[in-house]
Each structure stands twice: as C-alpha cells, then as structure tokens.
C-alpha positions, 0 to 999 in steps of 0.5 A: 163196615160189613153188610148186615142184610137184616138191617138193609132189608129193614131200611128198605121197609120204611114205616110208610111201607109197613103202614101200606102193608098193614092196610093191604092186609087189614092189620094194625100197624103195630101188629104188622111191625112185629110180624115183619121184624120177625119175618125178615130174619126168619126168611133170611134163615130159610133162604140160607138153608135153601142155598146150602142144599144141592142146586139150592143156590142156583134156584135162589139166584134165579128167584132173586134175579126175577124179582125185578127192581125194588121200586116195582115192589113199592109201586105194587103196594099202592096199585091195588094189584097186591093179590098178584104180588102175594100169589107170586111171592107165595109160589116162590117161597113154596118152591124155595122152602117147600110147603112144610117149612113154609107153613111152619114159618107162617105158623110160628110168626103168626103166634109171635105176632098174634095173627092168623095163618092166612094173614101171615102167609100173605105177609110172607108172600109179600115180603119174600120178593122184597127180601130177595130183591134187596139181596140182588140190589145189594150185590148188583152185577156181582151176584151169582149163585156161589156169591149168594150162598156165601153172602147168606152163610156170612150172615148167620150171626146177624140173622140169629141176633135179629131173631126174636127169642120166642120165634127161635124157640118155635122154629127150633125143631123145624130145621129152618134154623139149621143153617145158622148152626151154633148162632141159632142154638145160642139165641134159642138158649137165651130165649129159654132162660127166662122160662127156666128161671121162672120154673126154678123159682116156682119149684123153690117156692114149692120146696119151701112150703113143703119144708115149712109144713114138715117142720111144723107138723108136730105142732098144732100151730102148723096151720098158722105157718102153712097157710101164709106160705101157701098163699105166697107160693100161689102168688109167686107161681102166678107171677112166674108163669112162662113168658110164652104162655102169657103171650099166647093168652094175651092174644085173646084178652078182651075178646071174651068167649068165642061166639059162633053164630051161623058159622061166624065167630062174631067176636073175631069179626068185630075185632077184625073189623074194628082193626081194619076200620082204624087202619083205613081211617088213619091212612086218610090224609088227603083227597086221593086217600079219602077216595081210595078208602071209600071201598074199604069203609063200605066193606067194613060197614057190610061186615058190621051189618052182618054182625048186627043181623046176627045180634038177635041170636045172641043172649043178653050176656053175649050182646053185653060182651060185644058192647064191651068190645066196641065201646072202648074203641069209640072215642078213637074212632070218633076222632078219626071220623072227624079227621077224615071228614075235615079233609079238604075236597073229600068226596061227597060219598064219604060223609054218608058212609061215615054216618052209616058206620057210626050208626052201625057201631052205636047199635053194637055198643048199645 
C-alpha cells in the first residue's frame, strides 16, 4: 500500500503525546487535537511547496536530517525544555516557508481551532520538527533531496483530502496550497459548497417574499400574507448563515463582552486560566505527575489572584458575568481536585495549593 504521510505523522502523534502538547501550551485537549489535525496537512502542503522552489529540496533535506530521532522529540515534551524545541522549530519553519507564509499559516489554523496567534505559532514550532522527522524516518537511508521532493509531490491528494475545508478556504489566496494543484481547488470548492447553498436558500426566500407582496398588493389583505412570509424568511436566513460565520462567533460564546481593566482582558484571563487548570489537574495520575503539576497550579493561582485584585474595578454586572463564567466549571473542577488529592503519595504542598485555588475560584464565583 502506498505511503500516506498524513496518516504516518498522525500515528506518531499519539493521544498521549497530543495531551502533553496541550499541557505544555496550556490548551484544552480537544482544542489541541483540532489544531494538530489541521496543522499536519497544512505543514506538509507548505513543505511540498518549499521543495518545489529552486534549492528548496536541499534546504528541506538539510532540515529533515538535522531534526534527529523522533524519540528525542517525545523526550523533550516531558523534559521541561520545550521552549528550545519551540524556538528551533519556529526558526526552521521561518527559513523554509518565510515569515509571511508562516504567519498566514498560524493565523488560519488559529481561526479554525479558536486559538491565539501566539499559541498557534508555538504549536507549529513544536510540530515542524516532528513532521520532518517522520518523513526522514519513513525514508531512512534512501532519503535525498530529489526523493524528498518526489515523495511530497506524490502526496498532494492525501494532503488535500486531510485538509479541513475551512482551512483550505482561509489558505486559498496565500500560495501555500499551490503545490497541491487541482486537489487543493477541489477541497476548497467542497468547503464553499455549504456557504453557497445557504446563500442561495436565503435569496430564494427573499424572492418568494417579494413575489407574495407584489401579488397581494392590490388587496387590503396583503399584510396577512406578507407578515408570515417575512417571519419565515427571517427564520430561514438565521438558520442559513454561513458555517464559517457561526464558527467564528462560536469562539467567543460564553465569554461575554471583553472586560479590559488595567490593560488586562479579565474575561480572557479567567477563561485561559480555567482551561489551564483543567488540563493540569487532568494530567495528575501519580505522585510524579502531582509533583510536576505544583508549579503550574501555583501559576494559575497567581493568575486568579491578579483577577481578584482587579475585581473592585468591575461593575456589578461585570462581576456577575465573571461569576457566570466560573460557576459552570466548578463541578468538574471539584471532581478533579478530589481526584488529585486522592493520589497516593501526593506531595504535602498539594493540598494547601488546591485549597487556595478553591478559595480564589469561590471568590470569583460569588
């Protein structure tokens, strides 16, 4: 069976490894999974385009052979030295794609996964050596610049098929998908079909409404027909909104209006801190993990302290909005707190830290 590079890379990025990547970046596991699923084919598309440029295959080959064994990547995720991995991967990506395409890639994946540009850039910096290392390991001693370029060129259908339609649309004008040729255009067209169908439905409803109004104009009963038709049109227009618009709005659901106090977006800080806290607590399964989680838990506690210190500058409505954000998370967090405290041999410092976190959260939820 022919090699599918997307599948090979995703098999290397096991659920455990994705969980560790999420913990390093302070992301929810599902968010990390969405971002990685989008990033892997996008990186392969970018590398394929780079290999097709004059001298690009040699640059890509040099980068692939310098990544080292994949086992080293897995070890670095748990070593606490991830910043050097991110930095070297980011520099590698900039050298291969150029800063413009690198930023375009980070922005598009961020929109698909609901992440900030900084977090997405760090994720790409972590993934770039993993993707190149997988290619190098797959080819073994047979790898050379021409074979590498040929391998990537042969993967255009697999890469395009794995690309989320929304991501294909966002990258369509950047040039990053040019190496995929017609395969990329097919994926982009498929991703746009739902939006076109929705727009067509909306226009059809509008036309129907206008025809009803025109046909009924001579009669004094026309309002009896127009008002229900207009109500139906409004409902269908709401239901037929483009998928991408809904997805973009979905990223801010539940956060409420942005609350800037002293240069800090309090709503975003609380949301990020809650996500980081859930991820950290979920990763505590034994004594060693509990010990390793302590610094992160203290960091989250300090973030909540910062928010609590600014709460006096918030209006009553703004404080209610924060409470509405924290309260739904408390049942899950309390279960995680209990699970962590029940870990045999957990360090003595864990309980005071957990108790402090509970107090800070209760203050925000009040």
